[in-house]
C-alpha positions as CSV (number, residue, x, y, z in Angstrom):
1,I,-20.0,-1.8,-1.8
2,S,-21.3,-5.8,-0.2
3,D,-22.6,-7.1,2.7
4,K,-20.6,-10.1,2.0
5,H,-17.3,-10.9,4.2
6,T,-17.7,-8.3,6.8
7,T,-15.1,-8.2,9.4
8,Q,-15.9,-4.8,10.8
9,G,-19.0,-2.6,10.5
10,K,-22.1,-3.8,7.8
11,H,-20.2,-3.6,4.5
12,S,-16.8,-4.7,2.7
13,M,-15.7,-3.4,-0.9
14,Q,-15.9,-6.1,-3.4
15,V,-13.4,-5.6,-5.9
16,V,-13.0,-7.6,-9.2
17,F,-9.9,-7.9,-11.1
18,K,-10.4,-8.8,-14.4
19,S,-8.1,-11.5,-15.9
20,R,-4.9,-9.8,-18.1
21,K,-2.3,-12.0,-20.1
22,N,1.3,-10.7,-21.3
23,S,0.3,-7.0,-20.0
24,E,2.4,-4.4,-18.4
25,N,-0.5,-3.4,-16.8
26,F,-1.6,-4.6,-13.2
27,P,-4.8,-4.7,-12.3
28,G,-5.5,-2.7,-9.6
29,I,-7.0,-0.1,-7.0
30,H,-5.7,2.9,-4.8
31,S,-6.6,5.3,-2.5
32,T,-5.5,9.3,-1.7
33,Q,-8.1,8.7,1.6
34,F,-5.9,8.0,4.3
35,P,-3.8,10.3,6.8
36,T,-0.6,11.7,5.6
37,D,1.4,11.2,8.3
38,W,1.6,7.7,9.4
39,S,4.5,8.5,11.4
40,L,3.2,7.5,14.8
41,Y,1.7,4.2,13.5
42,K,3.7,0.8,13.8
43,K,1.2,-1.2,11.5
44,L,-1.1,-1.0,8.1
45,T,-3.3,-4.1,8.2
46,A,-6.3,-5.1,6.3
47,D,-8.7,-7.8,6.1
48,V,-9.2,-10.0,2.6
49,Y,-11.4,-12.4,1.6
50,F,-10.6,-14.8,-1.5
51,E,-13.2,-16.2,-3.1
52,A,-11.7,-18.9,-4.9
53,Q,-11.7,-22.3,-5.1
54,K,-9.6,-24.6,-2.3
55,G,-6.2,-24.6,-3.7
56,R,-6.1,-21.7,-5.9
57,T,-3.4,-18.9,-4.7
58,E,-2.8,-15.4,-6.2
59,H,0.0,-12.6,-5.1
60,L,-1.3,-9.5,-3.8
61,G,0.5,-6.7,-4.5
62,I,0.6,-3.3,-2.1
63,R,2.6,0.0,-3.0
64,I,3.1,2.7,-0.6
65,D,3.9,6.0,-2.1
66,D,5.0,9.3,-0.6
67,K,5.2,12.6,-2.1
68,K,8.7,12.2,-3.7
69,S,8.0,8.6,-5.0
70,S,8.8,8.5,-9.1
71,S,9.9,4.9,-9.5
72,F,10.3,1.6,-8.5
73,K,13.3,2.2,-6.3
74,N,11.2,4.9,-4.0
75,R,8.2,3.2,-3.4
76,F,7.3,0.8,-0.9
77,H,6.3,-2.7,-2.2
78,H,5.0,-6.1,0.0
79,S,4.0,-9.1,-1.8
80,M,1.6,-11.7,-0.1
81,V,0.2,-14.7,-1.2
82,L,-3.8,-15.1,-1.2
83,V,-5.0,-18.5,-0.1
84,P,-8.9,-18.8,-0.6
85,G,-10.9,-17.5,1.9
86,K,-9.7,-15.3,4.4
87,N,-6.4,-13.1,4.9
88,K,-4.7,-11.0,6.8
89,V,-2.2,-7.9,5.4
90,S,-0.1,-6.7,7.9
91,I,2.5,-4.3,7.5
92,E,5.3,-3.0,9.9
93,L,5.5,0.7,9.3
94,E,8.9,0.3,10.2
95,K,9.8,-1.4,6.6
96,V,7.7,1.8,5.1
97,R,9.8,3.9,7.1
98,E,13.5,2.5,5.5
99,I,12.5,3.9,2.2
100,L,9.4,6.2,2.3
101,D,8.6,9.8,4.4
102,T,6.1,8.2,7.1
103,K,5.1,12.0,7.2
104,S,3.8,12.6,3.7
105,I,2.3,9.6,2.4
106,R,0.3,9.9,-0.8
107,K,-1.4,6.7,-1.9
108,I,-1.8,3.4,-1.6
109,Y,-2.6,0.5,-4.3
110,F,-3.5,-3.0,-4.3
111,F,-2.9,-4.8,-7.3
112,V,-2.9,-8.3,-8.6
113,D,0.1,-9.6,-11.1
114,E,-0.9,-10.7,-14.4
115,P,-3.9,-13.0,-12.9
116,K,-4.6,-15.5,-15.5
117,E,-8.9,-16.0,-14.4
118,D,-10.8,-13.1,-13.0
119,I,-10.3,-12.4,-9.1
120,V,-12.6,-11.6,-6.9
121,L,-11.3,-10.0,-3.5
122,Y,-13.6,-8.4,-0.4
123,L,-11.3,-5.8,1.2
124,D,-12.6,-4.5,5.0
125,N,-11.1,-3.0,7.7
126,I,-8.2,-1.0,6.2
127,R,-6.4,0.5,9.0
128,L,-3.6,1.9,10.7
129,K,-2.8,0.8,14.2
């Protein structure tokens, strides 16, 4: 928990993704602390602050699983390029509904694909709209 780069409330979540070279594992975090029924919502949004020098970019992956998710084919995947400073995650849940049962969401993951250097992100205001 951090008091840096907050967009709602007094704290954000600081996450340090350690560098991984030639690894099949993706450094990341996941949560099951969301409502399981997303069927009445239109978007998943989050504020992400990427603490990095100007000019550096990284790819942030977001994976959503429902109760039937068992492989890449039946999970929802979203990728975005992070730039230094403020970034906004915005996922239209209509796209998620094409793959998953949004009445039975199980987990959400935030991960980075093989970072060459450690990455510091601040996540805040993760919400369903």
